[in-house]
N, C-alpha and C positions, 0 to 999 in steps of 0.2 A: 161888766158887773158894776153896780154902784160902788163907788170908792169906799164906802163905809161897811160893806158886806164882804165877809170872807167865809168860804165853805171849805172844809177839809175833812178827809176821812179820818175817823178815829182809829187808833191802834188797839184800843181796849175792847172789853166786853161790857155791854150795857144792859140794864133791865128796867122795866117799868112795872110798878106794883100798884094795884088798886083793889079795894074791897077785900084785902087779906090774901090776894093771890097775884102771881106774876102774869101780866097780860102781854108782855113783850120781852124778848131777849134776843140780843144780836151781837155779832162781831163786825157788822157792816154798817155801823152808825155813821152819819155825817154830823159834823158840828158846825152850826151856823153862828158866826159872830157878826153882830150888827151894831155899830157905833158903841154907845155906852150901855146898851142893854145886856143882860146876862146871856151867856151862850145858850143856844137851844140845840138839843140833841134830836136828830131826825132818825127814825127807825124805818128800815125797809118794810113795806107793807106785808111782804111774805113772812116777816118775823114777828108779826103782831097777831094776837088771838082775835081775829075779826068777828068771830061769833058773838063776842060781848059788845060789839060796836053797833050803834043804831044811828043812821043818818039823821041829821038835824037840818032844819030850815035856815039856821043861822049862818050868815056869811059876813066876812069882813074884806076890805080891800086895802092892800099895802101898795103904795106907789113904786116900791122897789122889788116886790115879789109877785104881785098880782092878787087875784081873788082867792081867799081861803074858804074852804068848805069845812064844816064842823061835824063831829059825831059825839054822841053821848055814850058813856060806858054803863052797861047794865050789870051791876054787881049783885051778890046775894041779898044785900040789905038795902041798897039804894041805887038811884040813877045819878051818875055824875054828868050833869048837863054840860054840853059843849066842851068836854074835857080833852078832846082830840081835834087836831086840825091837819089839813093837807092842802097843798096847792096842786090841784089836778092839772092845771095848764099854766104853770108859772111863766113869768116873762123870760125871755131868752137868756138874760144875764145870770139867772139862778136856776137854769134848767136841771141842774143836778138834783134838786129836791123833788122833782116829779116822781111819784110812786113811793114817797116817804111820808111818814106821819110824825107829828110832834104832839107832846102831851102838856097840858096845863099843870105846872108843877105845884100849884096851890091845891090841886085835887088828886094828883097822881105823883107818887114818889119815883123819880128817875135817878138812877145811880150807876156808877161805874163799878163793876165787880173786880 
């Protein structure tokens, strides 16, 4: 794993809220710490309300994690564009995040309960 990335299992319970509702809740979150960036909470896909997610054409590439695929969240009142990402085929050093989703915290509230 890149020296500046650390992934650990969270001991707590986490939720993600968007559009006035809970879209994810888990006790199986992973916390990814990368350099000076804020920690990112990754939710197991099975603990996310995928019915509200729509695949996006947007993609980004991180040299330390691989290619990220994005999804938008369809709420009652709006669409939160590219508010969710995942690494469907992460590089080997961060393989733990495969099958997990992270949320853009400028659009989605992520909190430990």
